[in-house]
C-alpha positions as CSV (number, residue, x, y, z in Angstrom):
1,X,215.1,271.3,34.8
2,X,218.0,272.9,32.8
3,X,217.0,274.3,29.4
4,X,213.5,272.9,29.4
5,X,210.7,275.4,29.2
6,X,207.5,275.6,31.1
7,X,204.3,277.0,29.6
8,X,200.9,277.9,31.1
9,X,198.9,274.8,31.9
10,X,196.0,274.2,29.5
11,X,192.4,273.4,30.4
12,X,191.8,269.9,31.7
13,X,190.1,268.6,28.6
14,X,193.2,269.1,26.4
15,X,195.9,266.5,25.9
16,X,199.1,267.8,27.5
17,X,202.2,267.1,25.4
18,X,205.9,267.3,26.3
19,X,208.3,267.4,23.4
20,X,211.8,265.9,24.0
21,X,214.3,266.6,21.1
22,X,217.6,268.4,20.9
23,X,217.0,269.9,17.5
24,X,215.4,273.3,17.8
25,X,213.9,273.4,14.3
26,X,212.3,270.0,14.6
27,X,210.9,270.9,18.0
28,X,209.5,274.1,16.6
29,X,207.9,272.3,13.7
30,X,206.2,269.9,16.0
31,X,204.9,272.7,18.2
32,X,203.5,274.6,15.2
33,X,201.8,271.5,13.9
34,X,200.2,270.7,17.2
35,X,199.1,274.2,18.2
36,X,196.5,274.1,15.4
37,X,194.6,271.4,17.3
38,X,192.0,272.5,19.9
39,X,192.4,269.4,22.0
40,X,196.2,269.3,22.1
41,X,198.5,271.7,24.0
42,X,202.3,271.6,24.1
43,X,203.2,272.3,27.8
44,X,207.0,272.3,27.5
45,X,210.0,271.0,25.7
46,X,213.4,269.5,26.7
47,X,216.7,268.9,25.0
48,X,218.0,265.8,26.7
49,X,217.0,262.7,28.6
50,X,217.6,263.9,32.2
51,X,215.6,267.0,31.5
52,X,212.8,264.8,30.2
53,X,212.6,262.9,33.4
54,X,212.6,266.1,35.5
55,X,210.0,267.8,33.3
56,X,207.7,264.7,33.4
57,X,207.7,264.8,37.2
58,X,207.1,268.5,37.3
59,X,204.6,269.0,34.4
60,X,202.8,265.7,34.4
61,X,202.2,265.5,30.6
62,X,199.7,263.1,29.2
63,X,201.9,262.3,26.1
64,X,205.6,262.6,25.5
65,X,207.1,262.9,22.0
66,X,210.5,261.4,22.7
67,X,213.5,261.3,20.3
68,X,215.6,258.1,20.7
69,X,218.9,260.0,19.9
70,X,219.4,262.3,22.9
71,X,222.3,263.7,25.0
72,X,222.9,262.3,28.5
73,X,220.7,259.3,28.1
74,X,218.8,258.0,25.0
75,X,215.1,257.7,24.6
76,X,215.0,254.0,25.4
77,X,216.6,254.7,28.7
78,X,214.2,257.5,29.5
79,X,211.2,255.3,28.6
80,X,212.4,252.5,30.7
81,X,213.0,254.7,33.7
82,X,209.5,256.2,33.5
83,X,208.0,252.7,33.1
84,X,209.9,251.4,36.1
85,X,208.5,254.3,38.1
86,X,205.0,253.3,36.8
87,X,204.5,256.8,35.3
88,X,201.3,257.0,33.3
89,X,202.7,259.3,30.5
90,X,202.1,257.8,27.1
91,X,205.4,257.8,25.2
92,X,205.6,258.2,21.4
93,X,209.1,257.4,20.3
94,X,210.4,259.4,17.3
95,X,213.3,258.1,15.3
96,X,215.1,258.5,12.0
97,X,216.0,254.8,12.0
98,X,213.4,252.1,11.6
99,X,213.6,248.3,11.6
100,X,211.5,245.6,13.3
101,X,214.0,244.9,16.1
102,X,214.2,248.6,16.9
103,X,210.4,248.8,17.2
104,X,210.6,245.8,19.5
105,X,213.2,247.4,21.8
106,X,211.0,250.6,21.9
107,X,207.8,248.8,22.8
108,X,209.5,246.7,25.5
109,X,211.0,249.8,27.0
110,X,207.5,251.1,27.6
111,X,206.5,253.2,24.6
112,X,202.9,253.6,23.4
113,X,203.9,254.2,19.8
114,X,206.9,254.2,17.5
115,X,207.0,256.8,14.6
116,X,209.5,257.8,11.9
117,X,210.4,261.5,12.0
118,X,208.9,261.9,8.5
119,X,205.4,261.2,9.9
120,X,202.8,263.7,8.6
121,X,201.2,266.2,11.1
122,X,197.8,264.5,10.6
123,X,199.2,261.1,11.3
124,X,201.0,262.3,14.4
125,X,197.9,264.0,15.8
126,X,195.9,260.8,15.4
127,X,198.7,258.9,17.1
128,X,198.8,261.3,20.0
129,X,195.0,261.1,20.5
130,X,195.1,257.3,20.4
131,X,198.1,257.1,22.8
132,X,196.4,259.5,25.2
133,X,193.3,257.2,25.2
134,X,195.5,254.3,26.4
135,X,196.0,252.6,23.0
136,X,199.3,251.3,21.5
137,X,200.2,252.1,17.9
138,X,202.6,250.0,15.8
139,X,202.8,250.5,12.0
140,X,199.5,252.4,12.0
141,X,197.7,249.6,13.8
142,X,196.0,250.4,17.1
143,X,196.3,247.8,19.9
144,X,195.1,247.3,23.5
145,X,197.7,246.6,26.2
146,X,196.9,242.8,25.9
147,X,197.3,242.9,22.2
148,X,200.6,244.7,22.3
149,X,201.9,242.1,24.8
150,X,201.0,239.4,22.4
151,X,202.7,241.3,19.6
152,X,205.9,241.6,21.6
153,X,205.9,237.9,22.5
154,X,205.4,236.8,19.0
155,X,208.1,239.1,17.6
156,X,210.6,238.1,20.2
157,X,210.1,234.5,19.1
158,X,210.2,235.4,15.4
159,X,213.5,237.3,15.8
160,X,215.2,235.3,18.5
161,X,213.7,231.8,17.9
162,X,211.4,229.8,20.3
163,X,214.3,228.0,21.9
164,X,216.4,231.1,22.9
165,X,216.8,230.8,26.6
166,X,217.4,234.4,27.3
167,X,214.8,235.9,25.0
168,X,213.6,238.3,27.6
169,X,217.0,239.6,28.6
170,X,218.2,239.8,25.0
171,X,215.7,242.5,24.1
172,X,216.2,244.7,27.2
173,X,217.9,247.9,26.2
174,X,221.4,248.3,27.6
175,X,221.9,249.5,31.1
176,X,223.2,253.1,31.8
177,X,226.7,251.7,32.5
178,X,226.7,249.6,29.3
179,X,225.6,252.6,27.3
180,X,228.5,254.6,28.9
181,X,231.0,251.9,28.0
182,X,229.6,251.6,24.5
183,X,230.0,255.4,24.1
184,X,233.8,255.0,24.8
185,X,234.0,252.0,22.4
186,X,232.6,254.2,19.6
187,X,235.7,256.4,20.1
188,X,238.0,253.4,19.7
189,X,239.1,253.1,23.3
190,X,240.5,249.8,24.7
191,X,239.2,248.1,27.8
192,X,242.2,249.4,29.7
193,X,241.5,253.0,28.6
194,X,237.8,252.6,29.5
195,X,238.6,251.1,32.9
196,X,240.9,254.1,33.6
197,X,238.2,256.6,32.6
198,X,235.5,255.0,34.7
199,X,237.7,254.0,37.7
200,X,236.8,250.3,37.4
201,X,238.7,247.2,36.7
202,X,239.5,245.9,33.2
203,X,237.7,242.7,34.1
204,X,234.5,244.6,34.9
205,X,234.7,246.4,31.5
206,X,235.2,243.0,29.8
207,X,232.2,241.6,31.6
208,X,230.1,244.5,30.5
209,X,231.3,244.1,26.9
210,X,230.3,240.5,27.0
211,X,226.8,241.5,28.1
212,X,226.6,244.2,25.4
213,X,227.6,241.8,22.6
214,X,225.0,239.3,23.8
215,X,222.2,241.8,24.1
216,X,222.9,243.4,20.7
217,X,223.4,240.0,19.1
218,X,226.7,241.0,17.5
219,X,230.1,239.3,17.3
220,X,232.5,242.1,18.2
221,X,232.9,245.6,19.6
222,X,233.0,247.2,16.2
223,X,229.6,245.8,15.2
224,X,228.3,246.9,18.6
225,X,229.4,250.4,18.0
226,X,228.0,250.6,14.5
227,X,224.6,249.2,15.8
228,X,224.4,251.7,18.6
229,X,225.4,254.7,16.4
230,X,223.0,253.7,13.6
231,X,220.1,253.5,16.0
232,X,220.9,256.6,17.9
233,X,221.6,254.9,21.2
234,X,224.9,256.7,21.5
235,X,226.3,259.8,19.9
236,X,229.9,260.4,18.6
237,X,230.2,263.9,20.1
238,X,228.8,263.2,23.5
239,X,232.0,262.4,25.3
240,X,234.6,264.4,27.2
241,X,238.1,264.4,25.9
């Protein structure tokens, strides 16, 4: 599990929380805020996406506090993998970037809640309790699973339009390979250079770029890179030279 830490398991009535964030001070702040609550226990923390997947399997948390901007794989990818495995952990996504489309991506990826990192300890504790109880939280509003599905459908239509043929596909976060290619794009690499790095054909890279532009609803690779960096989906320093 790499650098993730394991703590003694709390009593069964407590809400078991796993913190996933690569900033030590922020993790420590979360832990200190939560340790004051009798019904919440932090059972471990991780620094990157792969550790989060491994720790979830090992520790079986009730709630995961998950940063979107992570090394190895971002929070959206982690959430989607856990959802695809039908894991029951309630994911509360934490981010410094907030807009309606980002919230939509997050909820479609399988999160139970979406929070800005400046959330107050009291607000976060309430969100954790609600998520552990099976509720979904968007903009301080608690919803059932059926209500959140309705919310997602309405917001896809509001953003994409009722006649957009690929509305479902358009809001699916990028695949791991697309994220990898976009990471290289943020460093100004050409399709030829990316193809050489990944050991694939230039045409394959071009096909992936076409898919990336469509999913992000942008016109060129520069706009795609800016969008991914602003939202924390890729990181400038997470690449081998």
